[in-house]
LUMROZA-364837 format. One line per 8 residues: number of its first residue (from 1); for each residue x, y, z of C-alpha. Coordinates in steps of 0.5 Angstrom, whole numbers, plus 500, padded with zeros to 3 digits. Last residue first. Example, Ala and Ser with C-alpha at 12.3 -4.5 7.8 and 13.67 -1.06 7.14 Angstrom:
BEGIN
2) 527,498,514 | 525,491,516
This chain:
BEGIN
472) 142,464,744 | 148,462,748 | 150,469,750 | 157,473,751 | 157,480,753 | 163,484,751 | 168,486,756 | 168,490,762
464) 162,487,765 | 160,490,772 | 156,486,777 | 153,490,783 | 151,487,790 | 148,492,795 | 148,490,802 | 144,494,807
456) 146,497,813 | 144,498,821 | 145,491,823 | 152,490,819 | 154,496,823 | 154,492,830 | 159,487,827 | 164,493,827
448) 163,493,835 | 157,495,839 | 150,493,838 | 148,486,835 | 142,483,833 | 138,478,836 | 133,477,842 | 133,475,850
440) 128,470,848 | 133,465,845 | 140,468,844 | 143,475,846 | 147,481,844 | 153,485,845 | 159,486,840 | 166,488,843
432) 169,494,841 | 165,498,845 | 168,495,851 | 163,491,855 | 166,488,862 | 159,486,866 | 163,480,869 | 170,478,870
424) 174,471,870 | 171,469,864 | 165,473,861 | 160,471,856 | 156,475,851 | 151,471,846 | 149,466,851 | 147,458,850
416) 153,456,855 | 157,450,852 | 163,455,849 | 163,459,855 | 164,452,859 | 170,449,855 | 173,456,855 | 173,456,862
408) 175,449,863 | 181,450,858 | 183,456,863 | 183,453,869 | 183,458,874 | 176,459,875 | 170,464,874 | 165,463,869
400) 160,468,866 | 154,468,862 | 150,473,858 | 143,474,854 | 141,467,853 | 134,467,856 | 128,461,856 | 132,458,861
392) 135,451,862 | 142,453,860 | 145,454,867 | 142,447,869 | 145,443,864 | 152,447,864 | 152,446,872 | 151,438,872
384) 156,437,866 | 161,441,870 | 160,438,877 | 157,439,884 | 153,445,884 | 150,450,889 | 145,456,888 | 146,463,890
376) 140,468,888 | 142,475,887 | 137,481,888 | 139,488,886 | 133,489,881 | 131,487,874 | 127,481,877 | 128,476,871
368) 124,470,872 | 127,463,873 | 131,463,879 | 126,468,883 | 120,464,881 | 123,458,884 | 124,451,880 | 132,452,880
360) 132,451,887 | 135,457,892 | 137,455,899 | 140,462,899 | 138,469,897 | 142,475,897 | 139,482,897 | 141,489,896
352) 137,494,901 | 132,498,898 | 131,505,895 | 125,508,891 | 125,515,894 | 120,518,899 | 124,519,905 | 130,522,901
344) 129,529,903 | 129,527,910 | 136,525,909 | 137,519,914 | 136,514,908 | 129,510,908 | 131,503,905 | 125,498,903
336) 127,490,905 | 131,485,901 | 137,485,905 | 141,480,907 | 141,472,907 | 134,472,905 | 132,464,905 | 129,461,899
328) 123,456,901 | 117,458,896 | 114,463,901 | 121,466,901 | 122,467,894 | 115,470,893 | 117,475,898 | 123,477,895
320) 119,477,888 | 114,482,891 | 120,487,893 | 122,487,886 | 115,489,884 | 114,494,889 | 121,497,887 | 118,497,880
312) 111,501,882 | 115,506,886 | 120,508,880 | 127,507,877 | 130,504,883 | 134,509,888 | 142,509,889 | 147,504,890
304) 155,506,891 | 154,512,894 | 161,515,896 | 161,521,892 | 154,524,893 | 149,525,887 | 146,518,888 | 143,520,895
296) 143,513,899 | 146,506,899 | 153,505,901 | 154,497,900 | 157,494,906 | 151,489,907 | 153,486,900 | 160,485,902
288) 159,481,908 | 153,477,905 | 158,476,899 | 164,473,904 | 159,469,908 | 156,466,901 | 163,464,898 | 166,461,904
280) 160,457,905 | 159,455,898 | 167,453,897 | 166,446,896 | 159,446,893 | 161,449,887 | 157,456,886 | 152,457,881
272) 150,465,881 | 143,466,878 | 143,473,877 | 149,474,872 | 146,481,870 | 145,482,862 | 139,486,863 | 142,491,868
264) 137,494,873 | 141,491,879 | 141,497,883 | 145,500,877 | 151,495,878 | 148,490,884 | 148,483,881 | 154,482,876
256) 159,487,879 | 157,483,886 | 158,476,883 | 165,479,880 | 168,482,886 | 166,475,890 | 169,471,885 | 176,475,885
248) 176,475,892 | 175,467,892 | 181,466,887 | 177,460,883 | 179,453,884 | 172,451,887 | 168,453,881 | 164,459,880
240) 159,460,875 | 155,466,873 | 148,464,870 | 144,470,866 | 137,471,867 | 136,476,861 | 131,480,858 | 131,484,851
232) 136,487,846 | 132,486,840 | 134,489,833 | 129,489,828 | 129,488,820 | 123,491,817 | 118,487,812 | 113,492,813
224) 108,487,817 | 114,484,820 | 115,491,824 | 108,490,828 | 109,483,830 | 117,484,832 | 115,490,836 | 109,486,839
216) 114,480,841 | 119,486,844 | 114,488,848 | 113,481,851 | 120,480,852 | 122,487,856 | 126,492,853 | 131,495,848
208) 128,496,841 | 132,497,834 | 127,498,828 | 130,499,821 | 126,501,815 | 122,507,817 | 118,510,811 | 112,506,811
200) 111,508,819 | 108,502,822 | 114,501,827 | 114,509,829 | 106,509,830 | 107,503,834 | 112,506,839 | 108,513,840
192) 102,508,842 | 106,504,847 | 108,511,850 | 111,517,848 | 117,522,847 | 119,523,840 | 127,525,839 | 130,527,833
184) 137,525,830 | 138,527,823 | 133,533,823 | 138,539,823 | 144,536,819 | 150,534,824 | 155,539,826 | 157,538,833
176) 152,543,836 | 146,539,833 | 149,532,836 | 150,536,843 | 143,538,842 | 140,531,841 | 145,528,847 | 142,533,851
168) 135,531,849 | 137,524,851 | 138,525,858 | 131,527,859 | 126,522,858 | 127,517,863 | 121,514,866 | 117,515,859
160) 122,510,856 | 126,514,850 | 123,514,843 | 129,516,838 | 128,517,831 | 135,516,827 | 138,518,820 | 143,513,817
152) 150,515,814 | 153,508,815 | 160,510,818 | 164,504,815 | 169,508,811 | 170,512,817 | 172,507,822 | 175,511,827
144) 169,515,828 | 166,509,830 | 171,508,836 | 171,516,838 | 163,515,838 | 163,509,843 | 169,512,847 | 164,518,848
136) 159,514,850 | 163,510,855 | 165,516,858 | 158,518,860 | 157,511,862 | 163,511,867 | 160,518,870 | 153,515,871
128) 156,510,875 | 160,514,880 | 154,519,880 | 150,513,883 | 144,511,879 | 137,514,880 | 135,515,873 | 133,522,871
120) 137,525,877 | 143,521,875 | 143,522,868 | 143,529,869 | 149,529,874 | 153,525,869 | 151,530,863 | 153,536,867
112) 160,532,869 | 162,530,862 | 160,537,859 | 167,537,856 | 168,529,855 | 161,530,851 | 163,536,847 | 169,532,845
104) 165,526,843 | 161,530,839 | 167,533,835 | 169,526,834 | 163,524,831 | 162,530,826 | 170,529,824 | 168,522,822
96) 162,524,818 | 166,528,814 | 172,523,813 | 166,518,811 | 164,523,806 | 158,526,806 | 152,524,801 | 148,520,807
88) 148,526,811 | 145,531,806 | 139,526,804 | 139,523,811 | 137,530,813 | 131,531,809 | 128,524,811 | 130,525,818
80) 125,531,818 | 120,527,814 | 120,522,820 | 120,527,825 | 114,530,822 | 110,523,821 | 111,522,829 | 108,529,830
72) 102,527,826 | 101,520,829 | 101,522,837 | 107,524,841 | 106,524,849 | 107,531,852 | 112,532,858 | 111,534,866
64) 115,536,871 | 120,534,877 | 115,530,881 | 118,528,887 | 120,521,889 | 126,523,892 | 132,519,889 | 127,516,883
56) 126,524,881 | 119,523,878 | 117,525,871 | 109,526,870 | 106,524,863 | 102,529,859 | 097,526,854 | 094,529,848
48) 100,532,844 | 098,533,837 | 103,538,834 | 109,535,839 | 112,541,843 | 119,543,840 | 126,543,842 | 131,544,836
40) 135,541,830 | 129,539,826 | 126,535,831 | 127,534,839 | 121,533,844 | 122,534,851 | 119,541,851 | 119,543,857
32) 125,544,862 | 124,540,868 | 126,542,875 | 132,540,879 | 132,541,886 | 131,534,889 | 139,532,889 | 144,537,889
24) 149,539,883 | 144,544,880 | 143,545,873 | 139,551,870 | 136,547,864 | 138,544,857 | 142,550,854 | 141,551,847
16) 146,550,842 | 146,554,835 | 137,510,809 | 132,514,806 | 128,508,810 | 128,512,816 | 132,509,822 | 128,507,828
8) 130,507,836 | 126,505,841 | 127,505,849 | 124,500,854 | 130,499,859 | 135,505,859 | 141,505,855 | 148,503,858
């Protein structure tokens, strides 16, 4: 999955370097400068004026610093991408396919190294990181199989300042696989860097993953240049569990819908509506299973929940729980900071996963995206009632339903105002399936054949093979 607050753009002209000395132990990695990537090589931004620290979520320690990119560096990245586009766009679909397949092969070969770096960079468990890496090479292989549809774009990627490292590995892999130098460039930075990218005259497409307020700003800036935008924003998705569900499956689905990546998944089903007949049994089992989740060093094989992305974000999530209690919710388990036994982890950003009961629809914890390991359980009685409540939100990214009645399942997902829906599972997203939201969750689609349509333009050509007739 992409980190929040990432920005990718396509220019209008629509020898491998080791990343660093890798270590498989938490608390030992030191950042290798630089983290910008342009024209097939790591470079320092020509106008970098502000440095930012990179913290390791698992330990809280500073791994190093990197420079933000200014307007000059952004322009150089765009010019480099324009030059690469002229080469890449002229290659046949089969030629592009071979490069994507080679990149997929390299990712598979370096799976453990990349997953380790991903874990160090964002705090998720190595178990989850391996799954993410597998999805990435599967995605490349899927699109390589659509040789005639591969668009031939060039790309400038601006990652979140909180997770600036992993994407540079991907850039190096693309270079090693044979893409023209400059086809995939990386610019590091914050809001100002993103603004330079959105407003650059040679950028013709903007894709953003992040918060609703930032998404609105991205739209405003892109609109001035008449640039199409794909937005994958926030969510407060409903998971509806009917009384005829297989209880164990419903509990498994609710855990997967709330606690993957420490709850830092935008499509998580954090509003868990449970039919009243099974509310007590479901809640009891969910609490028992949640209390057993192994928290700790994300590089250990048996860890299932690592550290949240930053100290301020951890405090924000804990603040939601405090507010929920003040508004009448009951903490059934978790919801407090967690300090692992290992001394090197004492300053990491850990918390116990939280289950909230006695929730109401008007509570802040039910209405606003928390983006952390917090599940809100809400009882319901009838299908009509729960659909009205499930859709009573400004978001529309995802939704799910558990029931043995397949007719009801399809009836419910048809009525849900959400772009991605799950029946008797949750957070299962094969690369073949388009992903995106309704309402304030954004628009446009990623993945699947439909995703290509949002990164290409139609051209209509009408050819007359005979004589031209005229009424004049």
